C-alpha positions, -999 to 999 in steps of 0.1 A, spaced: -476 -674 556 -503 -649 550 -514 -667 519 -524 -697 540 -547 -675 559 -562 -658 529 -568 -691 512 -587 -711 539 -597 -738 515 -563 -755 519 -558 -752 556 -591 -744 573 -621 -768 570 -653 -759 588 -658 -782 619 -626 -800 609 -591 -796 625 -574 -819 599 -572 -810 563 -592 -832 539 -560 -840 521 -555 -865 549 -582 -884 568 -606 -856 578 -622 -863 612 -650 -841 624 -645 -825 658 -671 -813 683 -669 -777 695 -692 -748 706 -687 -712 697 -660 -696 719 -643 -663 725 -605 -666 724 -575 -643 730 -542 -652 713 -509 -635 721 -484 -631 693 -510 -636 666 -496 -611 641 -478 -638 622 -467 -674 624 -485 -701 643 -506 -676 663 -518 -660 631 -527 -694 616 -545 -705 648 -565 -673 647 -574 -679 611 -586 -714 618 -607 -703 647 -622 -674 628 -630 -697 599 -650 -719 623 -670 -689 635 -654 -682 668 -647 -647 682 -610 -640 683 -591 -611 698 -556 -608 684 -524 -593 697 -496 -575 679 -463 -560 691 -469 -525 676 -496 -505 657 -481 -512 623 -482 -549 628 -517 -546 643 -530 -528 612 -515 -555 589 -529 -583 610 -564 -569 609 -561 -565 572 -553 -602 568 -578 -613 594 -606 -588 590 -633 -608 608 -613 -607 641 -630 -589 669 -601 -566 678 -563 -564 678 -546 -553 710 -512 -538 709 -484 -544 734 -446 -550 733 -442 -580 756 -405 -572 761 -417 -542 782 -432 -553 815 -453 -521 818 -468 -527 784 -476 -563 794 -494 -551 825 -514 -527 803 -523 -555 779 -539 -574 808 -559 -543 816 -570 -540 780 -580 -577 778 -600 -575 810 -618 -544 797 -632 -565 769 -649 -589 792 -645 -626 797 -629 -652 774 -635 -689 770 -598 -695 762 -565 -678 761 -536 -691 740 -502 -679 752 -485 -682 718 -461 -652 718 -424 -659 719 -390 -649 706 -361 -671 696 -332 -651 681 -330 -625 709 -310 -617 740 -313 -638 771 -331 -609 788 -356 -605 760 -363 -643 760 -369 -641 797 -393 -611 795 -413 -622 765 -414 -660 767 -414 -665 805 -425 -634 824 -452 -622 799 -469 -656 801 -467 -655 839 -479 -620 842 -508 -623 818 -519 -655 836 -519 -637 869 -536 -605 857 -562 -616 832 -595 -629 845 -595 -667 845 -608 -682 813 -621 -717 810 -591 -729 791 -554 -719 790 -530 -731 763 -493 -725 766 -470 -729 736 -438 -748 745 -413 -767 724 -395 -800 722 -364 -780 731 -378 -777 767 -361 -810 774 -327 -792 772 -338 -764 795 -331 -755 831 -359 -746 856 -340 -718 873 -353 -683 866 -327 -655 868 -331 -618 862 -300 -618 839 -314 -638 811 -321 -674 800 -319 -696 769 -348 -704 746 -349 -739 759 -351 -726 795 -381 -705 786 -399 -734 770 -394 -755 801 -407 -725 822 -438 -725 801 -444 -762 809 -438 -755 846 -463 -726 845 -489 -747 828 -486 -776 853 -486 -751 882 -518 -735 869 -534 -769 864 -527 -778 900 -537 -745 915 -568 -738 893 -586 -772 891 -616 -756 872 -594 -744 843 -582 -767 815 -546 -757 814 -522 -775 791 -489 -771 772 -483 -777 735 -453 -786 714 -462 -774 679 -432 -792 664 -404 -777 643 -425 -761 615 -418 -737 587 -427 -704 602 -405 -673 605 -391 -687 637 -388 -723 625 -372 -714 592 -381 -727 557 -363 -761 561 -383 -771 592 -394 -808 587 -427 -810 607 -462 -807 594 -472 -770 593 -509 -777 596 -505 -799 626 -483 -772 641 -513 -749 647 -542 -773 649 -536 -786 685 -538 -753 702 -571 -745 684 -584 -779 693 -575 -775 730 -591 -740 731 -625 -749 717 -631 -786 713 -658 -804 734 -640 -837 729 -632 -854 762 -595 -857 751 -593 -819 750 -611 -812 782 -582 -821 805 -556 -802 825 -519 -807 833 -511 -824 800 -485 -818 773 -496 -823 737 -479 -828 704 -502 -829 673 -533 -836 693 -517 -865 712 -504 -865 748 -466 -866 749 -440 -871 776 -423 -840 790 -397 -833 816 -413 -845 849 -394 -818 868 -423 -796 857 -446 -816 880 -424 -811 911 -444 -788 934 -412 -774 949 -399 -765 915 -433 -749 906 -433 -728 938 -397 -718 933 -405 -707 897 -436 -688 907 -417 -671 935 -389 -660 913 -413 -646 887 -431 -627 915 -398 -613 927 -389 -600 892 -423 -587 882 -438 -577 915 -469 -597 906 -480 -625 928 -497 -657 916 -531 -652 933 -553 -651 903 -583 -629 896 -618 -644 902 
């Protein structure tokens, strides 16, 4: 994975989100400041590498100091690497404080997630961390939430005892749609990166690795009208159908209420 970042010629083309090994289409974007959770490796790391190659300011996030040091070594032009273990609610709260201390961001990509973990860890990292950081970090212009095609197998109910990976990815879609409804000035969208060959996806994953990280970068910075939308679900830069239960206002409010009850943080949003 790291080699794809160090060798930008293969994956990252200036002003281009599609490698020139296929039909390269120029995209319109202005310079932006972006924060990406879970960017020490995998898709978050690749997304950061693409944005940095295009000249954007990027703040990274790693689970611990050792991973942070390694991440900064592989992406030395990053503005900063913040450290927080998102399986710890208090550390997640502190991460929000640290992000706000750096000033405003144009976009935040909620990329962090765990797969092979306990139900409690999946709940805390995949669902609650995204909720808490959305509530506590000053509103950016754009919010991108990493979901999965597996969300179609998930259940909307949030319990304090643990959930499945599929549940958490449905929660991400529900959160994204709730944010899009409540914050009409923010472009909030969810993304299915596909089943790609990352540490989480495994070496046999069949989907296109490049397209797996291009969409979130495109949504974070592109000035194309197709990217300046809210309340949508994307797969490889195209809108895709998702479980419509995520649009149900009652389901959204129930989800937000349960997250508030578990974390003690209400969805009011900072100015």
